[in-house]
Each structure stands twice: as structure tokens, then as C-alpha cells.
PQR file with spaces between the fields and no chain letter, atoms N, CA, C, O and H, PARSE charges and radii, in Angstrom:
ATOM       1  N    MET     1      35.542   54.833  -16.660 -0.4000 1.5000
ATOM       2  CA   MET     1      34.409   53.835  -17.217 -0.0000 2.0000
ATOM       3  C    MET     1      33.193   54.333  -16.073  0.5500 1.7000
ATOM       4  O    MET     1      32.275   55.026  -16.512 -0.5500 1.4000
ATOM       5  N    GLY     2      33.204   54.020  -14.817 -0.4000 1.5000
ATOM       6  CA   GLY     2      32.023   54.543  -14.073 -0.0000 2.0000
ATOM       7  C    GLY     2      31.934   56.055  -14.334  0.5500 1.7000
ATOM       8  O    GLY     2      30.873   56.463  -13.863 -0.5500 1.4000
ATOM       9  H    GLY     2      33.949   53.457  -14.460  0.4000 1.0000
ATOM      10  N    ARG     3      32.685   57.099  -14.940 -0.4000 1.5000
ATOM      11  CA   ARG     3      32.795   58.469  -15.008 -0.0000 2.0000
ATOM      12  C    ARG     3      31.710   58.586  -15.928  0.5500 1.7000
ATOM      13  O    ARG     3      30.725   59.293  -15.717 -0.5500 1.4000
ATOM      14  H    ARG     3      33.547   56.768  -15.323  0.4000 1.0000
ATOM      15  N    TRP     4      31.950   57.677  -17.267 -0.4000 1.5000
ATOM      16  CA   TRP     4      31.257   58.315  -18.307 -0.0000 2.0000
ATOM      17  C    TRP     4      29.725   57.687  -18.823  0.5500 1.7000
ATOM      18  O    TRP     4      28.898   58.100  -19.636 -0.5500 1.4000
ATOM      19  H    TRP     4      32.750   57.103  -17.438  0.4000 1.0000
ATOM      20  N    ALA     5      29.796   56.243  -17.752 -0.4000 1.5000
ATOM      21  CA   ALA     5      28.341   55.565  -17.710 -0.0000 2.0000
ATOM      22  C    ALA     5      27.150   56.333  -17.865  0.5500 1.7000
ATOM      23  O    ALA     5      26.351   56.139  -18.780 -0.5500 1.4000
ATOM      24  H    ALA     5      30.468   55.908  -17.092  0.4000 1.0000
ATOM      25  N    ILE     6      26.950   57.687  -16.488 -0.4000 1.5000
ATOM      26  CA   ILE     6      25.632   58.061  -16.563 -0.0000 2.0000
ATOM      27  C    ILE     6      25.437   59.169  -17.418  0.5500 1.7000
ATOM      28  O    ILE     6      24.431   59.483  -18.054 -0.5500 1.4000
ATOM      29  H    ILE     6      27.599   57.844  -15.744  0.4000 1.0000
ATOM      30  N    PRO     7      26.698   59.795  -17.331 -0.5600 1.5000
ATOM      31  CA   PRO     7      26.429   61.186  -18.582  0.2800 2.0000
ATOM      32  C    PRO     7      25.988   60.775  -20.006  0.5500 1.7000
ATOM      33  O    PRO     7      25.314   61.476  -20.760 -0.5500 1.4000
ATOM      34  N    LEU     8      26.514   59.415  -20.292 -0.4000 1.5000
ATOM      35  CA   LEU     8      26.397   59.083  -21.599 -0.0000 2.0000
ATOM      36  C    LEU     8      25.067   58.174  -21.624  0.5500 1.7000
ATOM      37  O    LEU     8      24.510   57.963  -22.701 -0.5500 1.4000
ATOM      38  H    LEU     8      27.062   58.845  -19.680  0.4000 1.0000
ATOM      39  N    ARG     9      24.558   57.630  -20.404 -0.4000 1.5000
ATOM      40  CA   ARG     9      23.327   57.201  -20.475 -0.0000 2.0000
ATOM      41  C    ARG     9      21.945   58.250  -20.813  0.5500 1.7000
ATOM      42  O    ARG     9      20.947   58.111  -21.520 -0.5500 1.4000
ATOM      43  H    ARG     9      25.011   57.802  -19.529  0.4000 1.0000
ATOM      44  N    VAL    10      22.516   59.493  -19.807 -0.4000 1.5000
ATOM      45  CA   VAL    10      21.469   60.800  -20.087 -0.0000 2.0000
ATOM      46  C    VAL    10      21.405   61.156  -21.165  0.5500 1.7000
ATOM      47  O    VAL    10      20.293   61.447  -21.605 -0.5500 1.4000
ATOM      48  H    VAL    10      23.326   59.606  -19.233  0.4000 1.0000
ATOM      49  N    ARG    11      22.476   61.261  -21.937 -0.4000 1.5000
ATOM      50  CA   ARG    11      22.905   61.840  -23.442 -0.0000 2.0000
ATOM      51  C    ARG    11      21.916   61.059  -24.383  0.5500 1.7000
ATOM      52  O    ARG    11      21.118   61.690  -25.077 -0.5500 1.4000
ATOM      53  H    ARG    11      23.379   61.025  -21.579  0.4000 1.0000
ATOM      54  N    VAL    12      21.967   59.683  -24.406 -0.4000 1.5000
ATOM      55  CA   VAL    12      21.371   58.928  -24.931 -0.0000 2.0000
ATOM      56  C    VAL    12      19.853   58.939  -24.873  0.5500 1.7000
ATOM      57  O    VAL    12      19.064   58.926  -25.818 -0.5500 1.4000
ATOM      58  H    VAL    12      22.615   59.171  -23.843  0.4000 1.0000
ATOM      59  N    SER    13      19.597   58.965  -23.520 -0.4000 1.5000
ATOM      60  CA   SER    13      18.268   59.088  -23.334 -0.0000 2.0000
ATOM      61  C    SER    13      17.197   60.273  -23.552  0.5500 1.7000
ATOM      62  O    SER    13      15.977   60.159  -23.674 -0.5500 1.4000
ATOM      63  H    SER    13      20.238   58.975  -22.753  0.4000 1.0000
ATOM      64  N    MET    14      18.119   61.645  -23.571 -0.4000 1.5000
ATOM      65  CA   MET    14      17.940   62.790  -24.083 -0.0000 2.0000
ATOM      66  C    MET    14      17.523   62.589  -25.579  0.5500 1.7000
ATOM      67  O    MET    14      16.411   62.911  -25.995 -0.5500 1.4000
ATOM      68  H    MET    14      19.110   61.738  -23.472  0.4000 1.0000
ATOM      69  N    LEU    15      18.459   62.056  -26.319 -0.4000 1.5000
ATOM      70  CA   LEU    15      18.441   62.223  -27.728 -0.0000 2.0000
ATOM      71  C    LEU    15      17.054   61.457  -28.224  0.5500 1.7000
ATOM      72  O    LEU    15      16.336   61.774  -29.172 -0.5500 1.4000
ATOM      73  H    LEU    15      19.363   61.795  -25.981  0.4000 1.0000
ATOM      74  N    TRP    16      16.869   60.192  -27.160 -0.4000 1.5000
ATOM      75  CA   TRP    16      15.984   59.303  -27.680 -0.0000 2.0000
ATOM      76  C    TRP    16      14.683   60.000  -27.352  0.5500 1.7000
ATOM      77  O    TRP    16      13.775   59.791  -28.157 -0.5500 1.4000
ATOM      78  H    TRP    16      17.452   59.935  -26.389  0.4000 1.0000
ATOM      79  N    LEU    17      14.446   60.702  -26.439 -0.4000 1.5000
ATOM      80  CA   LEU    17      13.405   61.903  -25.971 -0.0000 2.0000
ATOM      81  C    LEU    17      13.246   62.660  -27.047  0.5500 1.7000
ATOM      82  O    LEU    17      12.214   62.443  -27.681 -0.5500 1.4000
ATOM      83  H    LEU    17      15.184   60.873  -25.785  0.4000 1.0000
ATOM      84  N    SER    18      13.996   63.527  -27.467 -0.4000 1.5000
ATOM      85  CA   SER    18      13.804   64.488  -28.402 -0.0000 2.0000
ATOM      86  C    SER    18      13.276   63.684  -30.243  0.5500 1.7000
ATOM      87  O    SER    18      12.682   64.139  -31.221 -0.5500 1.4000
ATOM      88  H    SER    18      14.835   63.704  -26.952  0.4000 1.0000
ATOM      89  N    GLU    19      13.786   62.591  -29.965 -0.4000 1.5000
ATOM      90  CA   GLU    19      13.191   61.678  -31.485 -0.0000 2.0000
ATOM      91  C    GLU    19      11.980   61.741  -31.238  0.5500 1.7000
ATOM      92  O    GLU    19      11.173   62.484  -31.798 -0.5500 1.4000
ATOM      93  H    GLU    19      14.269   62.222  -29.171  0.4000 1.0000
ATOM      94  N    LYS    20      11.721   60.819  -30.215 -0.4000 1.5000
ATOM      95  CA   LYS    20      10.144   60.287  -29.942 -0.0000 2.0000
ATOM      96  C    LYS    20       9.722   60.911  -29.013  0.5500 1.7000
ATOM      97  O    LYS    20      10.032   60.387  -27.943 -0.5500 1.4000
ATOM      98  H    LYS    20      12.376   60.216  -29.760  0.4000 1.0000
ATOM      99  N    THR    21       8.967   62.085  -28.897 -0.4000 1.5000
ATOM     100  CA   THR    21       8.641   62.620  -27.570 -0.0000 2.0000
ATOM     101  C    THR    21       7.016   62.166  -27.577  0.5500 1.7000
ATOM     102  O    THR    21       6.542   61.481  -26.672 -0.5500 1.4000
ATOM     103  H    THR    21       8.715   62.510  -29.766  0.4000 1.0000
ATOM     104  N    THR    22       6.482   62.494  -28.361 -0.4000 1.5000
ATOM     105  CA   THR    22       5.040   61.903  -28.471 -0.0000 2.0000
ATOM     106  C    THR    22       4.829   60.830  -28.711  0.5500 1.7000
ATOM     107  O    THR    22       3.598   60.807  -28.720 -0.5500 1.4000
ATOM     108  H    THR    22       6.867   63.051  -29.097  0.4000 1.0000
ATOM     109  N    SER    23       5.243   59.632  -28.977 -0.4000 1.5000
ATOM     110  CA   SER    23       5.131   58.300  -29.219 -0.0000 2.0000
ATOM     111  C    SER    23       5.473   57.843  -27.785  0.5500 1.7000
ATOM     112  O    SER    23       4.628   57.083  -27.311 -0.5500 1.4000
ATOM     113  H    SER    23       6.243   59.650  -28.970  0.4000 1.0000
ATOM     114  N    ASN    24       6.491   58.125  -27.012 -0.4000 1.5000
ATOM     115  CA   ASN    24       7.023   57.470  -26.010 -0.0000 2.0000
ATOM     116  C    ASN    24       6.792   58.345  -24.678  0.5500 1.7000
ATOM     117  O    ASN    24       7.228   57.958  -23.594 -0.5500 1.4000
ATOM     118  H    ASN    24       7.177   58.743  -27.397  0.4000 1.0000
ATOM     119  N    GLN    25       6.091   59.528  -24.825 -0.4000 1.5000
ATOM     120  CA   GLN    25       5.959   60.258  -23.654 -0.0000 2.0000
ATOM     121  C    GLN    25       5.417   59.390  -22.307  0.5500 1.7000
ATOM     122  O    GLN    25       5.746   59.515  -21.128 -0.5500 1.4000
ATOM     123  H    GLN    25       5.736   59.842  -25.705  0.4000 1.0000
ATOM     124  N    ARG    26       4.623   58.621  -22.832 -0.4000 1.5000
ATOM     125  CA   ARG    26       4.105   57.971  -21.452 -0.0000 2.0000
ATOM     126  C    ARG    26       4.766   56.749  -20.666  0.5500 1.7000
ATOM     127  O    ARG    26       4.827   56.412  -19.484 -0.5500 1.4000
ATOM     128  H    ARG    26       4.356   58.519  -23.791  0.4000 1.0000
ATOM     129  N    LEU    27       5.308   56.160  -22.082 -0.4000 1.5000
ATOM     130  CA   LEU    27       6.326   54.951  -21.133 -0.0000 2.0000
ATOM     131  C    LEU    27       7.625   55.374  -20.494  0.5500 1.7000
ATOM     132  O    LEU    27       8.298   54.734  -19.686 -0.5500 1.4000
ATOM     133  H    LEU    27       5.258   56.433  -23.042  0.4000 1.0000
ATOM     134  N    ILE    28       7.898   56.799  -21.101 -0.4000 1.5000
ATOM     135  CA   ILE    28       9.274   57.590  -20.413 -0.0000 2.0000
ATOM     136  C    ILE    28       9.069   57.999  -19.023  0.5500 1.7000
ATOM     137  O    ILE    28       9.917   58.042  -18.131 -0.5500 1.4000
ATOM     138  H    ILE    28       7.352   57.319  -21.757  0.4000 1.0000
ATOM     139  N    LEU    29       7.368   58.403  -18.938 -0.4000 1.5000
ATOM     140  CA   LEU    29       7.337   59.171  -17.573 -0.0000 2.0000
ATOM     141  C    LEU    29       6.650   57.821  -16.823  0.5500 1.7000
ATOM     142  O    LEU    29       6.353   58.102  -15.661 -0.5500 1.4000
ATOM     143  H    LEU    29       6.679   58.368  -19.662  0.4000 1.0000
ATOM     144  N    TYR    30       6.395   56.737  -17.108 -0.4000 1.5000
ATOM     145  CA   TYR    30       6.087   55.637  -16.418 -0.0000 2.0000
ATOM     146  C    TYR    30       7.383   55.143  -16.295  0.5500 1.7000
ATOM     147  O    TYR    30       7.491   55.051  -15.072 -0.5500 1.4000
ATOM     148  H    TYR    30       6.636   56.510  -18.051  0.4000 1.0000
ATOM     149  N    ILE    31       8.221   54.842  -16.678 -0.4000 1.5000
ATOM     150  CA   ILE    31       9.953   54.616  -16.337 -0.0000 2.0000
ATOM     151  C    ILE    31      10.311   55.370  -15.429  0.5500 1.7000
ATOM     152  O    ILE    31      10.479   54.886  -14.309 -0.5500 1.4000
ATOM     153  H    ILE    31       8.133   54.916  -17.671  0.4000 1.0000
ATOM     154  N    ARG    32      10.474   56.417  -15.599 -0.4000 1.5000
ATOM     155  CA   ARG    32      10.882   57.636  -14.905 -0.0000 2.0000
ATOM     156  C    ARG    32      10.220   57.506  -13.179  0.5500 1.7000
ATOM     157  O    ARG    32      10.980   57.510  -12.211 -0.5500 1.4000
ATOM     158  H    ARG    32      10.338   56.810  -16.508  0.4000 1.0000
ATOM     159  N    GLN    33       8.976   57.417  -13.071 -0.4000 1.5000
ATOM     160  CA   GLN    33       8.218   57.344  -12.029 -0.0000 2.0000
ATOM     161  C    GLN    33       8.288   56.207  -11.070  0.5500 1.7000
ATOM     162  O    GLN    33       8.224   56.266   -9.842 -0.5500 1.4000
ATOM     163  H    GLN    33       8.359   57.413  -13.858  0.4000 1.0000
ATOM     164  N    ARG    34       8.449   55.006  -11.946 -0.4000 1.5000
ATOM     165  CA   ARG    34       8.952   53.506  -11.745 -0.0000 2.0000
ATOM     166  C    ARG    34      10.227   53.774  -10.933  0.5500 1.7000
ATOM     167  O    ARG    34      10.164   53.358   -9.775 -0.5500 1.4000
ATOM     168  H    ARG    34       8.501   54.958  -12.944  0.4000 1.0000
ATOM     169  N    ALA    35      11.388   54.388  -11.296 -0.4000 1.5000
ATOM     170  CA   ALA    35      12.501   54.594  -11.182 -0.0000 2.0000
ATOM     171  C    ALA    35      12.601   55.227   -9.555  0.5500 1.7000
ATOM     172  O    ALA    35      12.818   54.687   -8.470 -0.5500 1.4000
ATOM     173  H    ALA    35      11.439   54.726  -12.236  0.4000 1.0000
ATOM     174  N    GLN    36      12.358   56.479   -9.925 -0.4000 1.5000
ATOM     175  CA   GLN    36      11.928   57.171   -8.410 -0.0000 2.0000
ATOM     176  C    GLN    36      11.412   56.410   -7.333  0.5500 1.7000
ATOM     177  O    GLN    36      11.931   56.261   -6.227 -0.5500 1.4000
ATOM     178  H    GLN    36      12.181   56.918  -10.806  0.4000 1.0000
ATOM     179  N    HIS    37      10.620   56.062   -7.645 -0.4000 1.5000
ATOM     180  CA   HIS    37       9.346   55.255   -6.738 -0.0000 2.0000
ATOM     181  C    HIS    37      10.534   54.100   -6.146  0.5500 1.7000
ATOM     182  O    HIS    37      10.554   53.911   -4.930 -0.5500 1.4000
ATOM     183  H    HIS    37      10.199   56.183   -8.544  0.4000 1.0000
ATOM     184  N    GLU    38      11.324   53.488   -6.859 -0.4000 1.5000
ATOM     185  CA   GLU    38      12.031   52.125   -6.159 -0.0000 2.0000
ATOM     186  C    GLU    38      13.053   53.007   -5.378  0.5500 1.7000
ATOM     187  O    GLU    38      13.218   52.870   -4.166 -0.5500 1.4000
ATOM     188  H    GLU    38      11.308   53.642   -7.847  0.4000 1.0000
ATOM     189  N    ILE    39      13.655   53.816   -6.043 -0.4000 1.5000
ATOM     190  CA   ILE    39      14.556   54.684   -4.973 -0.0000 2.0000
ATOM     191  C    ILE    39      14.072   55.032   -3.802  0.5500 1.7000
ATOM     192  O    ILE    39      14.620   54.706   -2.749 -0.5500 1.4000
ATOM     193  H    ILE    39      13.521   53.927   -7.028  0.4000 1.0000
ATOM     194  N    LEU    40      13.074   55.679   -3.862 -0.4000 1.5000
ATOM     195  CA   LEU    40      12.313   56.145   -2.631 -0.0000 2.0000
ATOM     196  C    LEU    40      11.945   55.068   -1.641  0.5500 1.7000
ATOM     197  O    LEU    40      12.075   55.140   -0.419 -0.5500 1.4000
ATOM     198  H    LEU    40      12.628   55.943   -4.717  0.4000 1.0000
ATOM     199  N    PHE    41      11.467   54.059   -2.344 -0.4000 1.5000
ATOM     200  CA   PHE    41      11.127   52.540   -1.689 -0.0000 2.0000
ATOM     201  C    PHE    41      12.137   52.025   -0.815  0.5500 1.7000
ATOM     202  O    PHE    41      11.908   51.622    0.325 -0.5500 1.4000
ATOM     203  H    PHE    41      11.361   54.001   -3.337  0.4000 1.0000
ATOM     204  N    LEU    42      13.323   52.044   -1.400 -0.4000 1.5000
ATOM     205  CA   LEU    42      14.583   51.787   -0.854 -0.0000 2.0000
ATOM     206  C    LEU    42      14.835   52.106    0.496  0.5500 1.7000
ATOM     207  O    LEU    42      14.918   51.491    1.560 -0.5500 1.4000
ATOM     208  H    LEU    42      13.509   52.372   -2.326  0.4000 1.0000
ATOM     209  N    MET    43      14.959   53.640   -0.023 -0.4000 1.5000
ATOM     210  CA   MET    43      15.106   54.552    1.138 -0.0000 2.0000
ATOM     211  C    MET    43      14.572   54.374    2.482  0.5500 1.7000
ATOM     212  O    MET    43      15.167   54.185    3.543 -0.5500 1.4000
ATOM     213  H    MET    43      14.891   54.139   -0.886  0.4000 1.0000
ATOM     214  N    ILE    44      13.164   54.486    2.189 -0.4000 1.5000
ATOM     215  CA   ILE    44      12.139   54.379    3.262 -0.0000 2.0000
ATOM     216  C    ILE    44      12.394   52.697    3.821  0.5500 1.7000
ATOM     217  O    ILE    44      12.772   52.469    4.970 -0.5500 1.4000
ATOM     218  H    ILE    44      12.680   54.640    1.328  0.4000 1.0000
ATOM     219  N    ASP    45      12.154   51.731    2.930 -0.4000 1.5000
ATOM     220  CA   ASP    45      12.378   50.575    3.442 -0.0000 2.0000
ATOM     221  C    ASP    45      13.754   49.951    4.299  0.5500 1.7000
ATOM     222  O    ASP    45      13.824   48.924    4.974 -0.5500 1.4000
ATOM     223  H    ASP    45      11.847   51.916    1.997  0.4000 1.0000
ATOM     224  N    GLY    46      14.940   51.109    3.963 -0.4000 1.5000
ATOM     225  CA   GLY    46      15.892   50.897    4.907 -0.0000 2.0000
ATOM     226  C    GLY    46      15.557   51.484    6.355  0.5500 1.7000
ATOM     227  O    GLY    46      16.142   50.975    7.311 -0.5500 1.4000
ATOM     228  H    GLY    46      14.883   51.944    3.416  0.4000 1.0000
ATOM     229  N    ARG    47      14.700   52.469    6.560 -0.4000 1.5000
ATOM     230  CA   ARG    47      14.450   52.806    7.745 -0.0000 2.0000
ATOM     231  C    ARG    47      13.189   52.200    8.367  0.5500 1.7000
ATOM     232  O    ARG    47      13.233   51.506    9.383 -0.5500 1.4000
ATOM     233  H    ARG    47      14.225   52.882    5.783  0.4000 1.0000
ATOM     234  N    LYS    48      12.357   52.418    7.879 -0.4000 1.5000
ATOM     235  CA   LYS    48      11.004   51.763    8.364 -0.0000 2.0000
ATOM     236  C    LYS    48      10.090   51.155    7.484  0.5500 1.7000
ATOM     237  O    LYS    48       9.173   51.583    6.784 -0.5500 1.4000
ATOM     238  H    LYS    48      12.322   52.981    7.054  0.4000 1.0000
ATOM     239  N    PRO    49      10.726   49.710    7.767 -0.5600 1.5000
ATOM     240  CA   PRO    49       9.973   48.962    6.608  0.2800 2.0000
ATOM     241  C    PRO    49       8.258   48.774    6.259  0.5500 1.7000
ATOM     242  O    PRO    49       7.809   48.480    5.151 -0.5500 1.4000
ATOM     243  N    GLY    50       7.631   48.970    7.226 -0.4000 1.5000
ATOM     244  CA   GLY    50       6.334   49.010    7.535 -0.0000 2.0000
ATOM     245  C    GLY    50       5.535   50.307    6.121  0.5500 1.7000
ATOM     246  O    GLY    50       4.700   50.118    5.237 -0.5500 1.4000
ATOM     247  H    GLY    50       7.995   49.209    8.126  0.4000 1.0000
ATOM     248  N    ASN    51       6.141   51.259    6.449 -0.4000 1.5000
ATOM     249  CA   ASN    51       5.795   52.080    5.529 -0.0000 2.0000
ATOM     250  C    ASN    51       5.965   52.305    4.068  0.5500 1.7000
ATOM     251  O    ASN    51       7.029   52.794    3.690 -0.5500 1.4000
ATOM     252  H    ASN    51       6.820   51.413    7.167  0.4000 1.0000
ATOM     253  N    LYS    52       5.104   52.028    3.261 -0.4000 1.5000
ATOM     254  CA   LYS    52       5.385   51.537    1.796 -0.0000 2.0000
ATOM     255  C    LYS    52       4.678   52.926    1.132  0.5500 1.7000
ATOM     256  O    LYS    52       5.259   53.654    0.327 -0.5500 1.4000
ATOM     257  H    LYS    52       4.239   51.631    3.568  0.4000 1.0000
ATOM     258  N    ARG    53       3.504   53.111    1.562 -0.4000 1.5000
ATOM     259  CA   ARG    53       2.889   54.128    0.884 -0.0000 2.0000
ATOM     260  C    ARG    53       3.162   55.704    1.259  0.5500 1.7000
ATOM     261  O    ARG    53       2.745   56.115    2.342 -0.5500 1.4000
ATOM     262  H    ARG    53       3.032   52.520    2.216  0.4000 1.0000
ATOM     263  N    LYS    54       3.841   56.562    0.391 -0.4000 1.5000
ATOM     264  CA   LYS    54       4.328   57.741    0.923 -0.0000 2.0000
ATOM     265  C    LYS    54       3.541   58.668   -0.174  0.5500 1.7000
ATOM     266  O    LYS    54       3.841   58.574   -1.364 -0.5500 1.4000
ATOM     267  H    LYS    54       4.179   56.227   -0.488  0.4000 1.0000
ATOM     268  N    SER    55       2.614   59.484    0.232 -0.4000 1.5000
ATOM     269  CA   SER    55       2.165   60.313   -0.830 -0.0000 2.0000
ATOM     270  C    SER    55       3.084   61.333   -1.106  0.5500 1.7000
ATOM     271  O    SER    55       3.895   61.638   -0.232 -0.5500 1.4000
ATOM     272  H    SER    55       2.370   59.560    1.199  0.4000 1.0000
ATOM     273  N    LYS    56       3.083   61.963   -2.289 -0.4000 1.5000
ATOM     274  CA   LYS    56       3.824   63.199   -2.890 -0.0000 2.0000
ATOM     275  C    LYS    56       2.870   64.374   -2.297  0.5500 1.7000
ATOM     276  O    LYS    56       3.116   65.554   -2.547 -0.5500 1.4000
ATOM     277  H    LYS    56       2.424   61.716   -2.999  0.4000 1.0000
């Protein structure tokens, strides 16, 4: 079950992306950036909690 969770989600999101690229491009970019930022923030927060802003 754990094996199928990620590929299925990726597949669905790719399908959804190909269907409505222009209309949801901004939303998808926002979600992806938000998720990456949260992961980065968690990693940074685990080491040094004071450093929130990390310029890319």
C-alpha cells in the first residue's frame, strides 16, 4: 500500500496537470513551492530554529 501511494499520486497529479495546465498553473506552482518550503523549513528548523528565511 505504501509503495503505491506516491506513484499513484504523482500519476494523478500529472494527469490533472496535462488536463488543466493553463487554468491551474499558478495554483499548482503555489502548492509545489509551499510543499518544498515546508520541507525545507522542517529541515532547517530541526538544525537551527532561528534561521527561517533561506534565500534560494
